[in-house]
C-alpha positions in Angstrom: 0.1 -0.1 0.1 1.4 3.3 -0.9 2.3 6.0 1.7 -0.1 8.8 2.7 1.2 12.3 3.3 -0.6 15.2 4.8 -0.1 18.8 5.4 -2.8 21.2 5.9 -1.9 23.2 2.9 -2.4 20.2 0.7 -5.9 18.8 2.1 -8.7 20.8 0.2 -11.4 19.9 2.5 -11.0 21.4 6.1 -12.8 19.5 8.8 -14.0 21.3 12.2 -11.3 21.9 14.7 -11.0 19.9 17.8 -13.0 21.1 20.6 -12.0 20.8 24.1 -14.2 18.3 26.0 -14.9 20.7 28.9 -16.0 23.7 26.8 -18.6 24.6 24.4 -17.5 26.1 21.0 -18.8 29.6 22.2 -16.8 29.4 25.4 -13.8 28.5 23.3 -14.0 31.4 21.0 -14.5 33.9 23.9 -12.9 32.7 27.4 -14.1 34.4 30.4 -12.1 37.5 31.1 -10.9 38.2 34.8 -12.4 41.3 36.5 -9.8 44.2 37.4 -9.3 45.0 40.8 -9.2 48.7 40.2 -12.0 48.9 37.9 -9.9 49.1 34.7 -10.5 46.4 32.2 -7.4 44.6 31.9 -8.3 42.5 29.0 -10.8 42.4 26.2 -11.8 44.8 23.2 -11.2 48.4 22.8 -14.4 50.3 22.0 -13.5 53.9 21.0 -15.8 56.6 22.2 -16.6 59.9 20.0 -14.7 62.8 21.1 -16.0 65.3 18.6 -12.8 66.0 16.8 -12.5 64.1 13.6 -8.7 63.6 13.6 -8.7 62.2 17.1 -11.8 60.1 16.4 -10.1 58.6 13.4 -6.7 57.9 15.3 -8.5 56.3 18.7 -10.7 54.1 16.3 -7.6 52.9 14.3 -5.8 52.0 17.6 -9.1 50.1 19.0 -9.5 48.3 15.4 -5.9 47.2 15.2 -5.9 46.1 18.9 -9.0 44.1 18.4 -7.8 42.3 15.8 -4.8 41.4 17.6 -6.9 40.5 20.6 -9.0 38.1 18.5 -5.7 36.6 17.1 -4.4 36.0 20.8 -7.6 34.3 21.9 -7.5 32.2 18.8 -3.9 31.2 19.4 -4.4 30.3 23.2 -7.9 28.5 22.4 -6.4 26.2 19.6 -3.4 25.4 22.2 -5.7 24.8 25.2 -8.1 22.7 23.0 -5.2 20.4 21.7 -3.9 20.1 25.3 -7.4 19.2 26.6 -8.0 16.7 23.9 -4.8 14.9 24.2 -4.8 15.0 28.2 -1.6 17.2 28.6 -0.9 18.2 32.0 -0.1 21.9 30.8 -2.5 23.8 28.7 0.2 26.0 27.3 3.1 23.7 26.1 3.2 22.9 22.6 6.1 20.3 23.4 3.6 18.3 25.4 0.9 18.4 22.9 3.3 17.3 20.2 4.5 14.4 22.4 1.1 13.3 23.1 0.1 13.5 19.5 2.9 11.2 18.5 2.1 8.7 21.3 -1.5 8.4 20.3 -0.9 8.2 16.4 2.6 6.2 16.8 1.7 4.4 13.4 2.2 7.8 11.7 5.4 9.8 11.5 4.8 13.0 12.8 6.8 16.2 12.7 6.5 19.9 13.0 7.9 22.1 10.5 8.6 25.7 10.6 9.0 28.1 7.5 9.5 31.8 8.5 6.7 32.6 10.7 4.6 29.6 9.9 4.5 26.3 11.3 2.6 23.0 10.4 2.1 19.4 11.4 3.3 17.0 8.7 2.0 13.5 8.9 3.0 10.5 6.8 1.7 7.1 6.9 1.2 3.8 5.3 -2.3 3.8 5.8 -5.1 6.3 5.6 -4.5 9.4 8.1 -7.2 9.3 10.7 -9.7 12.1 10.7 -8.8 13.2 14.0 -5.1 13.7 13.3 -6.2 15.6 10.1 -8.3 17.9 12.6 -5.2 18.2 14.9 -3.3 19.6 12.0 -5.7 22.1 11.3 -6.0 23.2 14.7 -2.0 23.8 14.6 -2.2 25.6 11.4 -4.8 28.0 12.9 -2.6 28.5 15.9 0.3 29.2 13.5 -1.8 31.9 11.7 -2.9 33.5 14.8 0.7 33.6 16.0 2.0 35.1 13.1 -0.7 37.9 13.1 -0.1 38.8 16.7 3.7 39.4 16.1 3.1 41.2 12.6 0.8 43.9 13.8 3.0 44.5 17.1 5.3 47.2 16.0 2.5 49.0 13.8 0.3 49.2 17.1 3.1 50.3 19.5 3.9 53.2 16.7 0.1 54.2 16.8 -0.3 54.1 20.6 2.9 56.1 21.3 1.8 58.7 19.0 -1.6 59.3 20.6 0.0 59.4 24.0 2.7 61.9 23.1 0.0 64.2 21.9 -2.3 63.9 25.3 -1.6 67.2 26.7 -3.2 69.0 23.8 -6.1 67.0 23.4 -8.5 68.2 26.1 -8.3 71.9 24.6 -9.0 70.4 21.2 -11.9 68.8 22.3 -13.5 71.7 24.3 -12.8 74.2 21.4 -14.8 71.6 19.2 -18.1 71.9 21.2 -19.7 75.0 22.5 -22.6 73.3 24.6 -21.4 72.7 28.2 -22.9 69.4 29.0 -22.0 68.0 25.6 -18.5 69.4 26.1 -18.1 67.6 29.4 -19.2 64.3 28.1 -16.8 64.4 25.1 -13.9 65.1 27.5 -15.1 62.1 29.5 -15.0 60.1 26.6 -11.4 61.3 25.7 -10.2 60.4 29.2 -11.8 57.0 28.8 -10.3 56.4 25.3 -6.8 57.6 26.9 -7.1 54.9 29.7 -8.2 52.2 27.2 -4.9 53.2 25.1 -2.8 52.9 28.2 -4.3 49.5 28.9 -3.6 48.2 25.4 -0.2 49.7 25.7 0.4 47.4 28.5 -1.3 44.2 27.1 -0.1 44.2 23.6 3.5 43.5 24.4 2.5 40.6 26.4 0.6 39.2 23.6 3.5 39.5 21.3 5.9 38.0 23.8 3.6 34.9 24.2 3.3 34.5 20.3 7.1 34.9 20.1 7.7 32.2 22.9 5.3 29.7 21.1 7.0 30.3 17.9 10.4 29.9 19.4 9.1 26.5 21.0 7.7 25.4 17.5 11.2 26.2 16.1 12.9 24.0 18.7 10.6 21.1 18.1 11.1 21.2 14.5 14.9 21.2 15.2 15.8 25.0 14.4 17.5 26.9 16.9 15.8 30.2 17.4 
C-alpha cells in the first residue's frame, strides 16, 4: 500500500477544529475575562468613544480596530493550544511540546513532525495507511494556531507606534475637544469620552507587548521542536 502524506495546505476539505471536552464552542472562542481589581478592564476589546474631533476620533478608532484584531488572534492562539492540550490530556495547557509528544504517542503508527518556515509552522504527517480524521483535525488546529501567532507578531510594531503617537499628543487633546463643542454638557461628555479613550489606550499599551511575547515564545518553541535553533 502506498504511503499517505498530509499537510494542512494539501487538504482541500477542512474538517472542524478539535473542541475541548469541557468547553462549548462559544466558550472556546471567547474565554471568560478576569475582573480587574481597580475597575479598569485588563483584557478584552477596545471600543473607542466619540470625542467630537475628527482627527482624534479616527486615530482612536484605528488603535481600537488594530488592537481588537490582535486580541482576536491572541484568543485564537490560546484557544487552539488549550483545546489540543485538553483533547490529548496534557498536564499543561500552554505547552506545545507536551501536545506534540502526546500526539505522537496516540498516533504512533504515523510519522509526525513539526515543520517551521519563516513565521509559519505546520504538522506534517506520513503514514502507510489512511491518516485518521482526528489527526487531520489536529493538523488544522495547529495551522490555525500558527496563523494567529504570526498575525499577533506582525501587527505589534505598528500598534506600538500608533499608541505612542497618540499618548505623546495627550496634553493638547482636552483643549482640542473643548474648542470643538460650545455646549457645556456635551463638552463635558466628550472630555470624559476622551479620558476613557486614553485609559483604554494605556491598557492596550500594557497588554499588546505581552501578547507579542507569548506569541514569540510559542513560535520559538515550535522552532525548537522542528530542530531549528531560534
